[in-house]
C-alpha positions as CSV (number, residue, x, y, z in Angstrom):
1,M,195.1,17.9,176.7
2,R,192.9,19.1,174.2
3,I,193.5,23.2,173.7
4,L,192.0,25.6,171.1
5,L,193.6,28.9,170.7
6,A,191.8,31.9,168.7
7,D,192.8,35.0,167.8
8,D,192.5,36.9,164.6
9,D,196.5,38.2,164.2
10,T,198.7,35.4,163.3
11,G,201.7,36.4,164.6
12,V,199.8,36.1,168.0
13,I,199.1,32.5,167.1
14,Q,202.6,31.6,165.7
15,S,204.3,33.1,169.1
16,V,202.0,31.0,170.9
17,L,202.3,28.0,169.6
18,A,205.9,28.2,170.0
19,I,205.5,28.8,173.6
20,L,203.1,25.4,173.9
21,K,205.1,23.3,171.6
22,S,207.5,23.3,175.0
23,V,205.0,21.1,176.9
24,Q,204.2,17.7,174.9
25,G,200.9,15.7,175.0
26,H,198.8,18.6,173.7
27,E,196.7,18.6,171.1
28,I,196.5,22.3,169.4
29,R,194.2,23.7,166.9
30,V,194.0,27.3,165.7
31,A,191.4,29.6,164.4
32,M,191.1,33.4,163.1
33,T,187.4,33.7,164.0
34,G,185.1,32.4,167.0
35,E,183.0,30.4,164.0
36,R,186.2,28.5,162.8
37,A,186.9,28.0,166.4
38,L,183.9,26.4,167.3
39,E,183.8,24.0,164.1
40,N,187.5,22.9,165.3
41,A,185.8,22.3,168.8
42,T,183.2,20.0,166.8
43,A,186.4,18.2,165.3
44,M,188.1,17.6,168.7
45,G,185.0,15.9,170.0
46,G,185.3,18.6,173.1
47,V,188.3,21.4,174.8
48,D,190.1,21.1,177.8
49,L,191.3,24.7,177.5
50,L,190.4,27.7,175.4
51,I,192.8,30.6,175.0
52,A,191.3,33.1,173.0
53,D,191.3,37.1,172.2
54,V,189.4,39.6,173.6
55,V,188.5,41.7,170.7
56,M,187.5,39.6,167.4
57,E,184.8,40.0,165.2
58,P,182.1,39.1,164.1
59,M,182.5,37.0,167.4
60,D,184.3,38.3,170.6
61,G,186.2,35.9,172.8
62,F,183.3,36.5,175.2
63,T,181.3,35.3,173.2
64,L,182.9,32.1,171.7
65,R,183.6,31.2,175.5
66,E,179.9,31.2,176.5
67,N,179.5,29.1,173.4
68,L,182.2,26.6,173.9
69,R,180.8,26.6,177.9
70,A,177.3,25.7,176.3
71,Q,178.3,22.8,175.0
72,F,181.3,21.6,177.0
73,P,180.7,22.8,180.3
74,A,184.4,22.1,181.9
75,V,186.1,23.8,179.4
76,R,188.6,26.3,180.7
77,T,189.4,29.4,179.8
78,I,192.3,32.0,179.4
79,L,191.6,35.6,178.0
80,I,194.6,37.4,175.9
81,S,194.1,41.3,174.9
82,G,196.1,44.0,174.1
83,Y,193.7,46.6,175.5
84,D,192.8,47.4,179.0
85,L,189.9,45.0,179.7
86,S,189.3,47.1,183.3
87,D,185.8,47.9,182.2
88,Y,185.0,44.3,181.6
89,S,185.2,43.4,185.2
90,E,181.9,41.1,184.9
91,Q,182.9,39.3,181.9
92,T,186.6,38.7,182.9
93,R,185.8,37.8,186.5
94,D,187.4,34.4,187.6
95,H,189.1,33.9,184.5
96,Q,192.5,34.8,183.8
97,V,193.6,37.6,181.5
98,L,197.1,38.0,179.8
99,A,198.5,41.3,178.3
100,K,200.2,40.6,174.6
101,P,202.7,40.4,174.0
102,I,202.4,37.1,175.5
103,D,205.0,36.0,178.0
104,P,206.2,32.3,177.5
105,E,206.7,31.9,181.1
106,V,203.4,33.6,182.2
107,L,201.6,31.7,179.2
108,L,202.9,28.2,180.8
109,A,202.1,29.3,184.8
110,A,198.6,30.2,183.6
111,I,198.1,26.8,182.3
112,E,199.5,25.2,184.9
113,R,197.3,27.3,187.7
114,E,193.9,26.7,185.5
115,F,194.0,22.8,186.1
116,A,195.2,22.9,189.8
117,A,192.0,24.8,190.2
118,P,188.6,23.3,190.9
119,P,186.2,22.9,187.7
120,E,183.8,25.7,186.9
121,P,180.4,25.1,187.4
122,E,178.6,22.7,184.9
123,S,175.2,25.5,184.4
124,P,177.2,28.1,182.0
125,P,175.8,31.6,182.9
126,E,174.0,33.4,180.2
127,P,175.9,34.9,177.3
128,V,177.2,38.6,177.7
129,A,177.7,39.7,174.3
130,A,175.4,41.6,172.1
131,T,176.2,39.6,169.1
132,V,176.0,35.8,169.4
133,P,176.2,34.1,166.4
134,R,174.3,30.7,165.4
135,P,175.5,28.0,168.0
136,I,177.5,25.0,166.4
137,A,176.6,21.5,167.7
138,V,179.2,19.5,168.9
139,P,179.3,16.1,170.5
140,Q,179.0,15.3,174.0
141,A,182.5,16.2,175.8
142,R,184.9,13.5,176.0
143,V,187.5,12.8,179.0
144,A,190.9,14.5,177.7
145,Q,193.6,11.9,176.2
146,P,197.1,12.7,175.3
147,A,197.8,13.6,171.9
148,A,199.7,10.6,171.5
149,V,196.3,8.8,171.5
150,A,194.8,8.5,168.3
151,P,191.1,8.3,167.8
152,Q,188.9,5.3,167.5
153,V,187.9,4.1,163.7
154,V,184.8,2.6,164.1
155,A,184.5,-0.5,162.0
156,R,181.9,-1.0,159.2
157,P,179.7,-4.2,158.6
158,V,181.9,-5.2,155.7
159,A,184.0,-8.3,155.0
160,V,187.3,-7.1,155.3
161,P,190.3,-6.8,157.3
162,Q,189.9,-4.8,160.5
163,A,191.1,-1.0,159.9
164,T,193.6,0.5,161.9
165,V,193.7,3.6,163.7
166,V,194.9,6.4,161.4
167,R,196.3,9.3,163.4
168,A,193.8,12.6,162.7
169,V,195.6,16.0,162.4
170,A,193.6,18.7,163.7
171,A,192.3,21.5,161.3
172,P,189.0,23.4,160.0
173,T,187.3,23.0,156.4
174,G,189.1,23.2,152.6
175,Q,189.6,22.6,148.7
176,P,192.5,20.4,146.5
177,D,195.1,22.1,144.7
178,V,194.1,20.3,141.1
179,Q,192.5,21.4,138.2
180,P,189.0,20.9,138.2
181,A,187.5,18.2,136.4
182,S,185.0,18.7,133.2
183,G,181.4,19.1,134.1
184,V,182.1,19.9,137.8
185,R,179.5,22.7,139.4
186,A,181.1,26.3,139.3
187,V,180.9,28.1,142.3
188,P,179.2,31.6,141.8
189,A,180.9,33.9,140.0
190,V,182.9,36.7,142.3
191,R,181.0,40.2,142.3
192,A,178.6,38.6,139.9
193,S,177.0,36.1,141.4
194,A,173.5,35.6,142.6
195,V,174.7,33.6,145.5
196,Q,177.3,33.0,147.5
197,P,177.2,29.9,149.7
198,S,178.4,29.7,153.4
199,P,181.6,27.5,154.0
200,R,179.3,25.3,156.6
201,A,179.4,22.7,153.8
202,R,178.2,19.5,154.9
203,A,177.1,16.3,152.8
204,S,173.8,16.5,150.8
205,P,170.7,15.0,151.9
206,G,171.3,12.5,148.9
207,A,174.8,11.2,150.0
208,T,174.2,8.1,152.6
209,A,176.3,7.7,155.6
210,T,175.4,3.8,155.1
211,P,178.7,2.1,153.8
212,R,178.0,0.1,150.7
213,A,178.7,-3.3,149.2
214,S,181.9,-1.8,147.7
215,A,182.9,0.1,150.9
216,V,186.4,-1.3,152.1
217,Q,188.0,-0.5,155.2
218,P,191.2,1.4,155.0
219,R,194.5,0.0,156.4
220,A,196.9,2.9,158.2
221,I,199.5,5.0,157.0
222,A,201.0,6.9,160.0
223,I,201.8,10.3,158.7
224,G,202.7,11.4,162.3
225,Q,201.9,14.8,164.1
226,P,204.8,16.9,164.2
227,T,204.8,20.1,166.6
228,P,202.4,22.7,164.5
229,V,205.2,25.2,164.5
230,E,208.2,22.8,163.2
231,A,209.1,21.7,159.8
232,A,207.6,18.3,158.5
233,P,209.5,15.1,159.7
234,E,211.8,13.6,157.3
235,P,211.0,10.0,156.0
236,A,213.8,8.4,157.5
237,A,213.0,9.6,161.1
238,E,209.4,7.7,160.9
239,P,209.6,5.3,158.3
240,V,206.7,5.0,156.0
241,P,205.3,1.0,155.8
242,D,206.1,-0.7,152.8
243,F,202.8,-2.7,152.2
244,A,201.4,-4.1,148.9
245,P,198.1,-3.2,147.6
246,E,195.8,-5.7,148.7
247,T,194.5,-5.7,145.1
248,S,195.4,-4.3,141.3
249,A,192.0,-3.0,141.8
250,E,191.6,-1.0,138.5
251,I,189.4,2.4,139.4
252,P,186.4,2.2,136.6
253,P,186.1,5.5,134.4
254,T,183.3,6.5,136.6
255,G,186.0,6.8,139.2
256,L,185.5,6.2,142.8
257,V,181.9,8.2,143.0
258,G,179.3,6.6,144.6
259,Q,181.8,4.4,146.7
260,T,182.9,4.4,150.5
261,L,186.6,4.0,151.3
262,G,186.6,3.6,155.1
263,A,185.4,6.3,156.7
264,Y,184.8,8.5,153.6
265,Q,181.5,8.3,151.4
266,I,182.9,9.6,148.0
267,L,180.3,12.1,146.6
268,S,182.1,13.8,143.2
269,L,185.0,13.9,141.2
270,L,186.8,17.4,141.5
271,G,189.5,16.6,139.3
272,E,193.0,15.1,138.4
273,G,196.3,16.1,140.2
274,R,199.7,15.0,139.8
275,W,199.4,11.9,141.8
276,G,196.2,10.7,140.7
277,S,192.2,11.9,141.1
278,V,191.0,14.1,143.9
279,Y,187.3,13.7,144.8
280,A,184.8,15.5,147.4
281,A,183.8,13.3,150.3
282,V,182.3,13.6,153.6
283,Q,183.9,12.0,156.7
284,T,180.5,10.1,157.8
285,A,181.1,10.1,161.4
286,I,181.2,13.4,161.8
287,N,179.7,14.9,158.5
288,R,182.7,16.5,157.5
289,P,183.6,17.7,154.1
290,V,186.9,16.8,153.1
291,G,188.9,16.5,150.0
292,L,190.4,12.8,149.2
293,K,193.5,12.4,147.4
294,V,193.7,9.1,145.8
295,L,197.1,7.5,144.4
296,D,196.7,6.6,140.7
297,P,196.7,2.7,140.6
298,E,199.5,2.6,138.4
299,R,202.0,4.6,140.6
300,A,200.5,2.7,143.5
301,Q,202.5,-0.5,142.0
302,D,205.3,1.4,142.6
303,P,207.3,1.4,145.8
304,G,209.2,4.4,145.3
305,A,205.7,6.2,144.2
306,R,203.7,4.8,147.1
307,T,206.5,6.3,149.5
308,R,206.6,9.9,148.1
309,F,203.1,10.2,147.8
310,I,203.0,9.2,152.0
311,A,206.0,11.3,152.8
312,D,204.6,14.2,150.9
313,A,201.2,13.5,153.1
314,R,203.0,13.5,156.1
315,A,205.0,16.8,155.4
316,K,201.9,18.6,154.8
317,A,200.2,17.3,158.5
318,G,203.3,18.7,159.8
319,V,201.5,22.4,158.7
320,Q,199.5,23.6,161.1
321,H,198.7,27.9,160.1
322,P,194.9,29.4,159.7
323,A,195.7,30.2,156.0
324,I,197.0,26.9,154.9
325,L,195.0,23.9,154.2
326,A,195.2,21.1,156.3
327,V,195.7,17.1,156.2
328,Y,193.6,14.9,158.3
329,E,194.8,11.4,158.0
330,A,196.3,8.9,155.6
331,G,195.0,5.5,154.5
332,E,195.1,2.4,152.2
333,A,191.7,0.7,151.4
334,G,191.1,-2.3,148.4
335,G,194.7,-1.0,146.4
336,C,194.0,2.7,147.0
337,I,196.1,5.0,148.7
338,F,194.3,8.2,149.9
339,Y,194.7,11.0,152.1
340,A,192.0,13.2,153.3
341,H,192.3,17.1,153.5
342,E,190.5,20.3,154.0
343,Y,187.9,21.2,151.6
344,V,186.8,24.4,150.3
345,D,183.6,25.3,148.9
346,G,185.0,28.2,146.4
347,R,187.1,28.5,143.3
348,N,191.0,28.7,142.9
349,M,193.0,32.0,141.1
350,A,193.1,29.7,138.0
351,E,189.6,29.0,137.6
352,I,188.4,32.4,138.2
353,K,190.9,33.9,135.7
354,A,189.5,31.6,133.3
355,G,185.8,32.4,133.4
356,G,187.0,36.2,132.7
357,E,186.3,37.4,135.6
358,T,188.3,39.8,138.2
359,L,188.3,40.2,141.5
360,D,187.8,43.7,143.4
361,E,190.7,45.5,145.4
362,I,189.1,44.6,148.6
363,T,189.1,40.8,147.7
364,A,192.4,40.9,146.1
365,L,194.1,42.1,149.2
366,K,192.5,39.7,151.3
367,V,193.7,37.0,149.0
368,L,197.5,38.7,148.8
369,R,197.7,38.9,152.7
370,T,196.5,35.2,153.0
371,A,198.9,33.8,150.4
372,A,201.9,36.1,151.6
373,D,201.2,35.1,155.3
374,G,201.2,31.3,154.3
375,L,204.2,31.3,152.3
376,A,206.1,33.3,155.1
377,Y,205.2,30.7,157.5
378,L,206.6,28.1,155.4
379,H,209.8,29.9,154.8
380,I,210.2,31.0,158.6
381,H,209.7,27.4,159.5
382,K,211.9,26.1,156.8
383,I,209.5,23.8,155.6
384,P,210.3,22.4,152.1
385,H,207.1,23.2,149.7
386,N,206.3,23.8,146.3
387,A,206.4,27.1,144.4
388,P,202.7,29.0,144.5
389,E,200.6,28.3,141.4
390,P,197.2,30.1,140.7
391,R,195.2,26.8,141.4
392,G,196.6,26.6,144.9
393,I,195.4,30.0,145.7
394,Y,191.4,29.5,146.7
395,L,188.3,32.1,147.1
396,G,185.9,30.5,149.6
397,A,182.5,31.3,148.5
398,D,182.2,33.4,152.0
399,G,184.8,35.6,150.4
400,G,187.3,33.9,152.9
401,P,190.6,33.2,150.7
402,R,192.9,30.1,151.5
403,L,196.2,28.7,150.2
404,A,197.0,25.0,149.0
405,N,199.0,22.7,151.3
406,L,202.5,23.1,149.3
407,A,204.6,21.4,151.8
408,T,206.4,18.5,150.5
409,Q,209.1,16.0,151.3
410,V,211.5,17.5,148.9
411,G,210.4,20.9,146.9
412,D,210.3,20.0,143.3
413,E,210.5,23.7,142.6
414,Q,211.9,25.3,145.8
415,L,212.3,28.8,144.4
416,S,213.9,31.9,146.3
417,I,211.8,34.5,148.9
418,E,212.1,36.9,146.2
419,G,211.2,34.1,143.2
420,E,207.7,33.4,145.0
421,I,206.8,37.1,145.7
422,Q,206.9,37.6,142.1
423,A,205.1,34.7,141.7
424,L,202.6,35.8,143.9
425,G,202.4,39.1,142.6
426,R,201.6,37.6,139.1
427,I,198.9,35.8,140.2
428,I,197.3,38.6,141.4
429,L,197.4,40.5,138.8
430,S,196.0,38.1,136.8
431,V,192.7,38.2,138.6
432,L,192.5,42.2,138.9
433,P,191.4,44.6,136.4
434,A,194.0,46.7,134.3
435,I,196.4,47.7,136.6
436,Q,195.9,51.5,135.4
437,S,192.1,51.3,136.9
438,L,193.5,50.0,140.5
439,S,194.5,52.4,143.5
440,P,197.6,54.2,143.2
441,G,198.6,52.3,146.7
442,L,198.1,48.9,145.3
443,Q,199.4,49.7,141.8
444,D,202.9,50.2,143.5
445,L,202.8,47.1,145.5
446,V,202.3,45.1,142.9
447,K,204.4,46.6,140.5
448,R,207.0,46.3,143.3
449,M,206.0,42.4,143.7
450,V,206.9,41.8,140.0
451,Q,209.7,43.9,139.1
452,K,213.5,43.6,140.0
453,G,215.9,46.2,140.7
454,P,216.0,48.5,144.2
455,Q,212.3,49.4,144.6
456,A,211.5,45.6,144.3
457,I,210.1,43.5,147.3
458,T,212.2,41.0,148.2
459,N,211.4,39.4,151.7
460,W,208.1,38.7,153.2
461,G,208.4,41.2,156.4
462,P,208.1,44.6,153.7
463,L,205.2,42.5,151.8
464,L,203.0,42.4,155.0
465,Q,203.8,45.8,156.2
466,G,202.7,47.2,152.4
467,I,199.5,45.0,152.9
468,K,198.6,46.1,156.3
469,A,199.2,49.7,155.0
470,L,196.7,49.7,152.1
471,E,194.0,47.5,154.2
472,P,192.6,50.8,156.0
473,K,192.8,52.4,152.6
474,I,190.9,49.9,150.8
475,V,188.9,47.7,152.9
476,P,185.4,49.2,153.8
477,V,183.4,48.7,157.1
478,E,182.0,45.4,157.0
479,A,178.7,44.1,158.9
480,A,178.6,44.2,162.6
481,K,181.1,47.1,162.5
482,I,181.3,50.6,163.0
483,S,178.4,52.6,161.2
484,A,179.3,56.1,159.8
485,Q,178.3,57.8,163.2
486,D,180.4,55.3,164.6
487,R,183.4,56.2,162.5
488,A,182.5,59.9,163.3
489,A,183.8,58.8,167.1
490,V,186.5,56.9,166.0
491,A,187.7,60.2,164.1
492,A,186.6,62.3,167.7
493,V,188.9,60.2,169.9
494,A,191.9,60.0,167.3
495,Q,194.1,62.7,168.8
496,L,193.6,60.3,171.9
497,R,194.9,57.0,170.7
498,Q,198.7,57.8,171.3
499,K,197.9,58.3,174.8
500,K,195.2,56.1,175.2
501,K,195.1,53.5,172.6
502,R,194.4,50.4,174.5
503,A,190.9,52.5,175.3
504,L,189.8,52.9,172.3
505,Y,187.5,49.7,171.5
506,I,186.3,50.4,175.0
507,N,185.4,53.6,174.3
508,L,184.2,52.7,170.9
509,A,181.8,49.8,172.2
510,S,180.4,51.9,175.0
511,F,179.5,54.4,172.1
512,V,177.8,51.9,169.7
513,S,175.6,50.0,173.0
514,L,174.4,53.8,173.4
515,V,173.6,54.2,170.0
516,V,171.8,50.6,169.8
517,I,169.8,51.6,172.9
518,V,168.9,54.9,172.3
519,G,167.3,53.4,169.0
520,L,165.5,50.6,170.8
521,V,164.2,53.4,172.8
522,C,163.1,55.1,170.0
523,W,161.7,52.4,168.5
524,K,159.6,51.5,171.3
525,F,157.8,54.6,171.6
526,L,157.6,55.6,168.3
527,G,156.6,52.1,166.8
528,S,158.2,49.7,164.4
529,N,159.7,50.3,160.8
530,E,157.5,47.3,159.9
531,R,154.9,47.8,157.1
532,L,152.3,45.1,156.4
533,L,153.5,42.8,153.6
534,N,151.4,39.7,153.9
535,D,149.5,39.6,150.5
536,Q,149.2,36.3,148.5
537,I,148.9,36.3,144.6
538,H,146.5,33.8,142.9
539,V,147.9,32.3,140.1
540,P,145.3,30.3,138.3
541,A,145.8,27.1,137.0
542,G,146.5,26.2,133.3
543,E,149.0,25.5,130.9
544,F,152.9,28.2,130.6
545,L,155.8,28.0,129.2
546,Y,158.5,26.2,131.4
547,G,162.5,25.9,130.9
548,N,163.1,26.3,127.0
549,G,159.6,26.8,125.8
550,D,158.1,23.4,127.0
551,P,154.2,23.2,127.6
552,V,153.4,22.6,131.5
553,T,150.3,22.3,133.0
554,L,150.1,23.4,137.0
555,P,147.1,23.3,139.4
556,E,146.4,26.9,141.0
557,F,148.4,28.2,143.7
558,W,149.1,31.2,145.8
559,I,152.2,32.5,145.9
560,D,154.0,35.3,148.2
561,K,153.6,38.6,146.5
562,Y,157.2,39.6,148.3
563,E,160.1,37.8,149.4
564,V,159.7,36.7,153.3
565,T,160.7,39.6,155.4
566,Y,163.0,40.0,158.8
567,G,160.0,41.5,160.6
568,Q,157.9,38.4,159.4
569,Y,160.8,35.8,160.1
570,A,161.4,36.9,163.4
571,Q,157.4,35.8,164.4
572,F,158.8,32.1,163.7
573,V,162.3,32.6,165.7
574,K,160.1,33.7,168.4
575,H,157.4,31.2,168.4
576,L,160.4,28.3,168.4
577,E,162.1,30.3,171.3
578,N,158.9,30.4,173.5
579,R,158.1,26.5,172.3
580,P,161.4,24.7,171.1
581,T,160.2,21.6,168.5
582,T,161.8,19.8,165.7
583,E,157.9,19.5,164.2
584,Y,158.9,21.8,161.5
585,D,162.1,20.6,160.5
586,D,162.7,18.7,157.0
587,P,162.9,14.8,157.0
588,Q,166.7,15.0,155.9
589,Q,167.5,17.6,158.0
590,P,171.3,17.0,159.7
591,R,170.6,16.6,163.6
592,I,173.3,18.9,164.0
593,K,171.0,21.6,162.4
594,A,168.4,21.1,165.4
595,Q,170.8,23.0,167.9
596,D,170.3,26.7,166.3
597,M,166.4,26.2,166.0
598,H,166.3,27.6,162.5
599,K,168.0,31.4,163.4
600,P,169.8,32.3,160.5
601,R,173.5,32.9,160.6
602,D,174.5,36.1,162.3
603,W,170.6,36.5,163.1
604,N,171.4,39.0,166.3
605,V,173.2,41.3,163.9
606,Y,171.1,41.5,160.9
607,Y,167.6,41.5,162.6
608,G,169.2,43.5,165.8
609,R,170.0,46.4,162.9
610,A,166.6,45.5,161.2
611,L,164.6,46.0,164.2
612,A,166.3,49.5,165.3
613,G,167.1,50.7,162.0
614,Q,170.4,50.6,161.9
615,P,172.8,49.9,158.6
616,V,175.0,46.9,158.2
617,H,177.5,47.6,155.8
618,S,176.7,51.0,156.0
619,V,174.0,50.1,153.9
620,A,170.3,50.6,155.4
621,I,168.6,47.7,156.9
622,D,164.7,47.7,158.3
623,L,162.2,44.8,158.9
624,N,160.8,44.8,155.8
625,S,164.1,43.9,153.9
626,P,164.4,40.2,152.7
627,V,165.6,37.9,155.4
628,M,168.7,36.6,154.6
629,Q,171.4,34.4,155.2
630,I,169.2,31.6,155.1
631,D,169.8,27.8,154.3
632,W,167.4,25.5,153.0
633,W,165.9,23.8,155.6
634,D,165.3,27.4,157.8
635,A,163.6,28.0,154.3
636,A,161.4,24.8,154.2
637,A,160.8,24.7,158.1
638,Y,159.3,28.5,158.0
639,A,157.2,27.2,155.3
640,K,155.8,24.3,157.3
641,W,155.4,26.5,160.3
642,K,153.0,29.1,158.3
643,G,151.0,26.1,157.0
644,R,152.6,26.7,153.6
645,E,155.7,25.2,151.4
646,L,158.4,26.7,149.2
647,P,157.4,26.9,145.7
648,T,158.5,23.8,143.2
649,E,160.9,25.3,140.4
650,Q,158.0,25.1,137.6
651,E,155.7,27.0,140.1
652,W,158.2,29.6,140.9
653,E,158.9,30.2,137.1
654,K,155.2,30.1,136.3
655,A,154.5,33.2,138.8
656,A,157.8,35.1,137.8
657,R,157.5,34.4,134.2
658,G,153.8,34.4,133.4
659,T,151.9,32.1,131.1
660,K,153.8,32.9,128.1
661,G,157.5,32.1,129.4
662,F,158.7,36.0,129.3
663,I,162.7,35.7,130.0
664,Y,162.1,38.6,132.5
665,P,159.4,39.7,134.7
666,W,157.9,42.4,132.5
667,G,159.3,40.9,129.3
668,D,162.1,39.6,126.6
669,E,164.1,42.5,126.7
670,P,166.5,43.7,129.8
671,D,166.5,46.4,131.6
672,Q,169.0,46.7,134.5
673,K,166.6,49.8,135.9
674,K,164.2,48.0,136.7
675,A,165.4,45.6,139.4
676,N,167.9,45.2,141.9
677,S,171.4,43.7,140.1
678,N,174.7,44.5,140.8
679,A,174.5,47.1,138.2
680,D,175.0,49.7,141.2
681,Y,176.8,47.1,143.7
682,H,180.2,47.7,142.5
683,G,181.9,44.7,144.3
684,G,180.2,45.8,147.5
685,D,181.5,49.2,147.3
686,T,179.4,50.9,150.1
687,K,180.1,54.9,148.8
688,A,179.4,53.6,145.4
689,K,175.9,55.8,143.9
690,G,172.9,53.8,142.9
691,N,172.7,55.8,139.7
692,V,171.0,52.6,137.7
693,D,168.5,50.6,139.9
694,G,169.0,52.8,142.8
695,F,170.1,50.2,145.2
696,V,174.1,48.9,146.0
697,Y,172.9,46.4,148.0
698,W,169.4,44.7,148.7
699,A,166.3,46.9,148.8
700,A,162.8,46.5,151.1
701,V,161.1,43.9,149.7
702,D,158.4,46.2,148.1
703,K,160.4,49.0,147.0
704,L,161.3,48.2,143.3
705,K,157.9,47.6,141.9
706,S,159.2,47.7,138.3
707,D,160.5,44.1,139.0
708,K,156.9,42.8,138.4
709,S,155.6,39.8,136.9
710,A,152.5,39.0,134.7
711,F,150.8,38.3,137.8
712,G,152.0,40.7,140.2
713,V,154.8,38.9,141.8
714,I,157.2,41.3,143.0
715,G,161.2,40.8,143.5
716,M,161.8,37.4,141.4
717,A,164.5,39.0,138.6
718,G,166.6,40.6,141.5
719,N,167.1,41.8,145.1
720,V,167.8,38.3,146.2
721,A,167.6,35.0,144.7
722,E,165.3,32.5,146.2
723,W,165.2,28.9,147.3
724,V,162.6,26.6,145.7
725,A,161.3,23.2,146.8
726,T,163.0,21.3,144.0
727,W,166.5,19.4,144.0
728,D,168.5,18.5,141.6
729,P,168.5,14.9,140.7
730,I,171.9,14.2,139.4
731,K,173.7,16.8,142.4
732,K,171.3,15.8,145.0
733,Q,171.3,19.2,145.6
734,P,168.4,22.2,146.2
735,I,167.6,24.9,143.2
736,V,167.8,28.6,143.9
737,K,166.3,30.7,141.4
738,G,166.5,34.2,140.1
739,G,168.9,37.0,140.4
740,S,170.1,39.2,143.0
741,F,172.0,42.4,143.7
742,M,175.3,40.8,143.4
743,S,174.3,39.2,140.1
744,A,173.9,40.8,136.4
745,D,172.0,38.1,135.1
746,L,168.4,38.8,135.6
747,R,166.8,36.0,133.9
748,L,164.1,34.4,135.2
749,D,165.2,30.7,133.5
750,R,168.6,30.0,135.6
751,R,169.1,28.4,138.3
752,S,172.1,27.4,140.8
753,E,172.2,24.1,142.6
754,L,173.9,24.6,146.6
755,D,174.6,22.6,149.5
756,P,171.5,22.7,151.5
757,N,173.3,24.5,154.3
758,S,174.7,27.2,152.0
759,T,173.9,31.0,153.4
760,S,174.4,34.3,151.7
761,E,173.3,38.2,151.6
762,A,172.0,37.0,148.3
763,I,169.7,34.1,149.2
764,G,166.0,34.7,150.3
765,F,163.1,33.4,149.9
766,R,158.9,33.3,149.7
767,T,156.2,30.6,150.2
768,I,153.2,29.3,148.2
769,S,149.8,28.1,149.6
770,R,147.6,25.3,148.1
771,T,144.3,27.0,149.0
772,P,143.1,30.7,148.7
773,P,144.5,32.4,151.6
774,D,141.3,33.4,153.4
775,K,140.0,29.7,153.7
776,K,143.1,28.1,155.6
């Protein structure tokens, strides 16, 4: 049976896992968010039973259930909650609801009842939640199999020995615990980045899934699948095959980039670790990005090194925790011994420190809690593991932290709990500003982590309690959460909290719903907040100075005066809702993208609030704001629907820099007041005052008229960065141009190369026409 467990509380996840381990034959995956749960469902090839918390954000358990049922109609659901759900009888009808804390006997009995009952209807009902995130496409549901049965590995048409099945271990997406290799693309900077891509990484279009002539099928190396909450098994209990490499196969100076090892197409070298090289790769069968750790060829000749390498992989495979990167499978091909693990689109603390950057307090607290959660799990379950290092703690481009999988057969440096807390404290301090500038609560916490004596924190329990105590004081309200008015409502019911704590979320949800309804009614009778911003600017044919001053001649074109807005993009979404089609899709677009019909990530949240004039992040947003959370495929499809195109990099620069190749739209002198940059952003502090450019986050596309090029195009230095049509020929990724409200760099010659599936609040786009607007 395939069981998917979703809860945003790691304590609940671990307690439920402990219950489920008493029943053999289950494949269990866990997730702390609804979106990650949908990704896990994709990796599992289907779900037989969903166990989900109801109160999760931004995707609640009801919405997660409906998204899963749309793909797998036969999925069963057990809802769990710590709140009174009596007002949600419609959503909970025909479902078992278990109260937290979960009683083991009650949960096991509920599971038994689910599969004793007749199957649910094949036609899923309409989603009931107001906030429905973009659905993630998953393959056709398969018949449930016992956990002991490994998935089939499809043989490739290559004249090599037949591949043996390799046991896959459940997990979502992640990155290797290695130092980066020279030349590796830096992920956009924390707090100073123009763009922050989404973790929904996929292989770039430049990476073909067809095996090359050098492709070699792997031989299996059993790494087992211990029960998720148990320590990794000792090697003696499950012998590692003692095989000789097929060849001595020296890895060329360029490494394995471009080759295929079994099911994995290798895309780039990420760095060098203790055991060998680590590559970014894609598992072609399911288009899943992975890190591929390959044992150094010289060590592969040593039976002891091979045994230790695979034993470590086996130990890591026994770890299943939402904060810790997972190991999928191990194999051997062409003399290369390797294992695949999660890939994180982001950077580690060592890279952030080396870049001279620091984390804001909100981000630092998230990183600290994630690392402490993961390390506490390893200690509680007595799993041998290495000491935490700066390069083993990651910050994803989406702002989500992850901890490297430190599990090992025998820890090289097994510190005491007190020693690990001190090491973690030093890591966090290394990426924070001067300690004197921190808030008093965070100052005290990190000081107690690194010091010795009676005031020191010496156990994980007090540390996690201290972190949780700081969160309400430091972490501000985020998107899709309560607005300023909603917070006033929370304060009003605070006195009733002790008497009716379980009703708090219900009352709050009712209030928010009322606010939204009133807003929509007002909009209906008073009119839309959208302005007409459809102008295009004529850029005449001729020469201009491109890049570092190279003269380039371009034909004439017409470019949008403003970035594409929510109001404009909504017309495209409505068109596809009324007439679903793939005719606007780019030929290289992954087939999995067709499921979302070009609805940007969290569209219902952002567009719904823009439509009603309600804030996001407590920041104003309306139909004149730039459309955000757009990936490259969405931008290209919209342009095609309009009968237009995305501008090339050269066209974008000419429109922005003029014929003289200015560094900024207004000339060669920097001026933070003229463009919406991070001068007022302050790491996303929604209480910050816009004292420089006037905007803490995004601005309506026509608001900052000083960010104006010589041709009269608005907003190319700041506000949001913009996708262009040009792809980097080496990295095989599309280019993003311009600065944003998250970036201090306003130069127009700057560029970033990103995965085309990346999304961010700091990325938008505009379009161009080859013919005059009145002749189209």
